[in-house]
C-alpha positions in Angstrom: -38.3 78.3 1.1 -36.4 80.5 -1.2 -32.7 80.5 -0.6 -30.3 82.9 -2.0 -26.8 81.9 -1.3 -23.9 84.3 -1.5 -25.4 87.6 -2.6 -28.3 87.0 -4.7 -29.5 85.6 -8.0 -26.6 87.1 -10.0 -24.0 84.7 -8.6 -26.2 81.5 -8.4 -28.0 82.0 -11.6 -31.4 82.0 -10.0 -31.4 78.4 -8.8 -33.7 77.5 -5.9 -33.1 74.8 -3.2 -36.3 72.9 -2.3 -36.9 71.4 1.1 -39.4 68.6 0.3 -39.3 65.1 1.7 -38.1 62.6 -1.0 -40.3 59.6 -1.8 -38.5 56.5 -3.0 -40.4 54.0 -5.2 -38.6 50.7 -4.7 -39.7 47.1 -5.1 -38.5 44.1 -3.1 -36.5 41.3 -4.8 -38.5 38.6 -6.5 -40.2 36.3 -4.0 -38.7 37.9 -0.9 -42.1 39.0 0.6 -44.0 35.8 -0.3 -43.8 34.5 3.3 -43.7 37.8 5.1 -46.7 37.1 7.3 -45.3 33.7 8.5 -45.4 33.1 12.3 -43.3 30.2 13.5 -45.0 27.6 15.5 -43.8 24.5 17.4 -44.3 25.8 20.9 -47.2 23.6 21.7 -45.2 20.3 22.1 -45.4 18.7 25.5 -42.7 16.4 26.8 -44.1 13.5 28.8 -42.1 11.9 31.7 -43.5 8.4 32.0 -41.8 5.0 32.4 -41.7 2.9 29.3 -43.3 -0.5 29.6 -41.6 -3.1 27.4 -43.8 -6.0 26.3 -41.0 -8.5 25.4 -41.4 -12.1 24.4 -38.8 -14.7 23.5 -38.2 -15.5 19.9 -40.2 -18.4 18.3 -38.8 -21.7 19.5 -36.0 -20.2 21.7 -37.4 -21.8 24.9 -38.2 -25.2 23.4 -35.1 -26.7 24.9 -34.9 -24.5 28.1 -34.7 -27.5 30.4 -31.7 -29.0 28.6 -28.8 -30.1 30.8 -25.6 -30.9 28.9 -24.0 -34.2 29.7 -20.5 -35.6 29.2 -19.1 -34.8 32.6 -18.0 -38.4 33.2 -15.0 -38.2 30.9 -11.7 -38.7 32.8 -8.4 -37.1 31.6 -5.5 -39.4 32.2 -2.1 -37.8 32.6 0.4 -40.6 32.0 3.6 -40.7 30.1 3.4 -42.6 26.8 5.7 -45.5 26.2 6.8 -45.5 22.6 7.6 -48.8 21.0 9.5 -47.3 18.1 11.4 -49.6 15.7 13.4 -48.8 12.7 12.1 -49.3 9.3 12.2 -52.7 7.7 15.8 -53.5 6.6 17.3 -50.1 7.6 19.7 -51.7 10.1 20.7 -54.7 8.0 24.0 -53.1 6.9 24.7 -51.0 10.0 28.3 -52.4 10.5 29.3 -51.5 6.9 32.6 -49.6 6.6 33.2 -48.0 3.2 36.4 -49.1 1.5 38.3 -47.7 -1.5 40.9 -45.8 0.5 43.8 -47.9 -0.9 43.9 -46.3 -4.4 47.0 -44.3 -5.1 47.2 -41.5 -7.6 50.6 -41.3 -9.2 52.0 -38.3 -10.9 54.9 -38.7 -13.3 56.6 -36.1 -15.4 55.7 -36.6 -19.0 58.7 -36.6 -21.4 57.9 -35.3 -24.8 60.3 -36.1 -27.6 59.8 -33.3 -30.0 61.6 -33.1 -33.3 61.4 -30.4 -36.0 59.6 -31.0 -39.2 61.5 -32.5 -42.2 63.7 -29.9 -43.7 62.8 -27.0 -41.4 66.3 -26.6 -40.1 68.0 -26.6 -43.5 68.2 -22.8 -43.7 68.9 -22.1 -40.1 72.1 -20.1 -40.8 70.6 -18.0 -43.7 71.1 -14.3 -43.5 69.0 -12.1 -45.8 70.9 -9.8 -48.1 70.2 -6.4 -49.6 70.8 -4.4 -46.5 73.9 -2.7 -47.8 72.1 -0.7 -50.5 71.2 2.9 -49.8 68.5 5.0 -51.5 69.6 8.5 -52.3 67.8 11.5 -53.7 65.3 12.1 -51.1 
């Protein structure tokens, strides 16, 4: 098919548009078609509906003492109050009538009189007045 758009070869430069079917040459990703012909199975499983018969037996030696009857039913429980014969420890009541003494001690409080005297010669200059207070410093 020769197509001449818009007025001929002068405007298009003599280019032709072909109408062929394009063929693409592409490859699948690595390993993506390795299992392409796989057909899933598993539909041939049958479910049975039967009663299960258990063949059980006791453990080894568990029935050796099966005829055992526990005894000890002839014990009587007596419910009586207990009479305690409690006594004090040896010698703990020997001095039970003791009364502590010592309450007749008096504490006396007297005012202490201190006779203090001055040291020898410390009152000789008791009337001393320091001098030199009448001088004035001038020139400042």
